[in-house]
C-alpha positions in Angstrom: -10.8 -153.1 151.8 -12.2 -150.6 149.3 -10.0 -147.8 150.7 -7.0 -150.1 150.6 -7.7 -151.1 147.0 -8.0 -147.4 146.0 -4.8 -146.5 147.7 -3.1 -149.4 145.9 -4.3 -148.3 142.5 -3.2 -144.7 143.3 0.2 -145.8 144.3 0.5 -148.0 141.2 -0.5 -145.1 139.0 2.0 -142.8 140.6 4.8 -145.4 140.2 3.9 -145.9 136.5 3.9 -142.1 136.0 7.2 -141.8 137.7 8.7 -144.6 135.5 7.4 -142.9 132.4 8.8 -139.6 133.4 12.1 -141.1 134.3 12.3 -142.9 130.9 11.7 -139.5 129.2 14.5 -137.9 131.2 16.8 -140.9 130.7 16.1 -140.6 126.9 17.0 -136.9 127.0 20.1 -137.6 129.1 21.2 -140.3 126.7 20.7 -138.1 123.7 22.6 -135.2 125.3 25.5 -137.6 126.3 25.7 -138.8 122.7 25.8 -135.2 121.5 28.6 -134.4 123.9 30.5 -137.5 122.7 30.0 -136.4 119.1 31.3 -132.9 119.9 34.3 -134.4 121.7 35.0 -136.6 118.7 34.8 -133.6 116.4 37.2 -131.7 118.6 39.6 -134.6 118.5 39.4 -134.8 114.7 40.3 -131.2 114.4 43.2 -131.1 116.9 46.4 -130.4 115.1 49.1 -133.1 115.9 52.7 -132.0 116.5 53.8 -133.6 113.2 51.6 -131.2 111.2 52.3 -127.6 110.1 49.3 -126.0 108.4 49.7 -123.1 106.0 48.1 -119.7 107.0 45.4 -120.1 104.4 43.6 -122.7 106.6 42.7 -119.9 109.0 40.0 -118.6 106.7 36.6 -118.8 108.3 34.8 -121.3 106.1 32.8 -124.4 106.7 34.1 -126.0 103.5 37.7 -125.3 104.5 37.1 -126.8 108.0 35.5 -129.9 106.3 38.6 -130.3 104.1 40.9 -129.9 107.1 39.1 -132.5 109.1 39.3 -134.9 106.1 43.0 -134.3 105.7 43.9 -134.8 109.4 41.8 -137.9 109.5 43.3 -139.3 106.3 47.0 -138.5 107.0 48.4 -140.1 110.2 52.0 -140.5 111.3 53.2 -143.0 114.0 56.7 -141.9 115.2 59.2 -144.7 116.2 56.9 -147.3 114.7 60.0 -149.6 114.2 63.0 -150.1 116.4 66.6 -149.3 115.4 67.2 -153.1 115.3 64.3 -153.5 112.9 65.5 -150.6 110.7 69.0 -152.2 110.6 67.6 -155.5 109.6 65.5 -154.1 106.8 68.4 -152.0 105.5 70.8 -155.0 105.6 68.3 -157.0 103.5 67.9 -154.5 100.7 71.2 -152.7 100.6 73.2 -155.5 98.7 70.7 -155.2 95.9 70.2 -151.4 95.9 73.9 -150.5 95.9 74.3 -152.2 92.5 71.9 -149.8 91.0 72.4 -146.2 89.8 70.3 -143.3 90.9 68.0 -142.0 88.2 67.1 -138.4 87.6 64.2 -138.9 85.4 61.0 -140.8 85.9 58.4 -142.2 83.6 55.8 -139.6 84.8 58.5 -137.0 85.9 57.4 -137.4 89.5 60.8 -138.4 91.1 64.3 -137.2 90.7 67.4 -138.9 92.2 66.0 -142.3 93.0 66.5 -146.0 92.9 63.6 -148.4 93.3 62.6 -152.1 93.3 59.8 -154.3 94.6 60.1 -157.2 97.0 57.7 -159.8 98.2 60.0 -161.9 100.3 61.4 -160.7 103.6 63.0 -162.4 106.5 63.5 -162.2 110.3 62.5 -159.2 112.3 62.3 -157.1 109.2 59.4 -159.3 107.9 57.7 -159.1 111.2 58.0 -155.2 111.2 56.5 -155.0 107.7 53.6 -157.3 108.6 52.9 -155.2 111.7 52.9 -152.1 109.6 50.4 -153.7 107.2 48.1 -154.7 110.1 48.3 -151.2 111.5 47.7 -149.4 108.2 45.0 -151.6 106.5 41.6 -152.6 107.8 42.2 -156.0 106.2 45.7 -157.1 105.4 44.4 -159.4 102.6 43.7 -156.2 100.6 47.4 -155.3 100.5 49.3 -155.6 97.3 51.7 -158.6 97.6 54.8 -156.6 97.0 56.5 -153.8 99.0 57.7 -150.9 96.9 61.3 -150.0 97.9 62.1 -146.3 97.1 65.7 -145.1 97.7 65.9 -141.3 97.4 69.3 -139.7 97.1 70.3 -136.8 99.4 69.8 -134.5 96.4 66.7 -136.2 95.2 63.1 -135.2 95.7 59.6 -136.2 94.8 57.4 -133.7 92.9 53.7 -133.2 93.7 51.6 -136.0 92.4 48.6 -138.2 93.3 49.2 -142.0 93.0 47.4 -143.4 90.0 44.2 -145.2 91.0 45.0 -148.0 88.5 48.0 -149.0 90.6 46.7 -148.8 94.2 43.5 -148.3 96.3 42.5 -146.1 99.1 45.5 -146.6 101.4 49.3 -145.8 100.9 51.5 -146.5 103.9 55.3 -146.2 104.3 58.1 -147.0 106.7 60.8 -144.3 106.6 64.4 -145.4 107.0 67.8 -143.6 107.4 66.6 -140.0 107.4 63.8 -137.7 108.3 62.0 -135.8 105.6 59.2 -133.3 105.1 56.2 -134.4 103.1 53.9 -131.6 101.7 50.2 -132.3 100.9 48.4 -129.7 98.8 44.8 -129.7 97.9 44.5 -130.5 94.2 41.8 -127.9 93.5 42.2 -125.2 96.3 46.0 -125.1 95.9 46.5 -122.5 98.5 45.5 -125.1 101.1 48.6 -127.2 102.0 50.2 -128.8 105.0 53.7 -130.0 105.9 54.1 -133.3 107.7 57.3 -134.3 109.5 58.3 -137.8 108.6 60.7 -138.7 111.4 63.2 -141.5 111.0 61.6 -145.0 111.7 58.1 -143.6 111.5 55.1 -145.1 109.8 52.9 -142.7 107.7 49.4 -143.7 106.6 47.7 -141.8 103.8 44.2 -142.7 102.9 40.8 -141.4 101.6 40.7 -137.6 101.4 44.5 -137.3 101.9 45.2 -139.9 99.3 42.7 -138.8 96.6 42.2 -135.1 97.0 45.7 -133.9 97.8 49.0 -134.1 96.0 52.0 -135.2 98.0 55.7 -134.5 97.6 59.0 -134.9 99.4 60.7 -131.5 99.6 64.2 -130.9 98.3 66.9 -130.6 100.9 67.2 -126.8 100.7 63.4 -126.4 101.0 63.1 -129.0 103.8 61.7 -126.8 106.6 59.2 -127.6 109.3 57.7 -124.9 111.5 60.6 -122.6 110.7 63.4 -125.1 111.2 65.5 -126.8 108.6 65.2 -130.6 108.5 68.4 -131.9 106.9 67.7 -134.8 104.7 70.3 -137.4 103.8 69.7 -140.6 101.8 66.2 -141.9 102.6 64.6 -145.2 102.0 60.8 -145.7 102.2 59.2 -149.1 102.2 55.7 -148.6 100.8 52.7 -150.9 101.0 49.5 -150.1 99.1 46.0 -151.5 99.1 44.8 -153.2 96.0 43.2 -151.0 93.3 39.4 -150.6 93.7 37.6 -152.4 90.9 36.0 -150.1 88.4 
């Protein structure tokens, strides 16, 4: 009985020691697995999408530049073919009767846009309304933070948008737009390290989402037709309409 009791205690001790050791290895394994996941996430964040063309200055070996690049790629996203041709046609049919009564303007109150017509709409119908609502849900964490109106910006074939940062008094951390009728090239340039810029291909019927670092720390512009190049190829731009939704300004 005494021998049996001693053996039982020994076995129990060995089992507990094994469990404690396993817990240690399990903890180490879990930590390593999380480290690998974080590394994979970082690699994913720095992968260059096909719709981005970075300038050569990004190749400089610098932790600060890499940090800025990660922020830009995380903050500027493009979803090609976000809306269908039928949805594009419905949206265009709804706004064209009003827009065609307006003249293109070649001066802007802050000298940011040349060759444009613009308006704002809060009421939309049919599949166009559904497409805009889907864009808001995709772009904003909470659709209730969206400004109630959609900004309609009609850019002439010869028009362009100069580098600017949207005023914080008019919108918050997110600017998102649906692109109708024509592709375009949008250039984002760091507002302080101006040699750091990237071109983004806005394909027809895409949705672009610009937020956080891309929205606050970079200027954005739509290149003129003769400068509209992407990865060495000319991207001809005709008349282009963008339907822009913005989040509400952040309270000061």
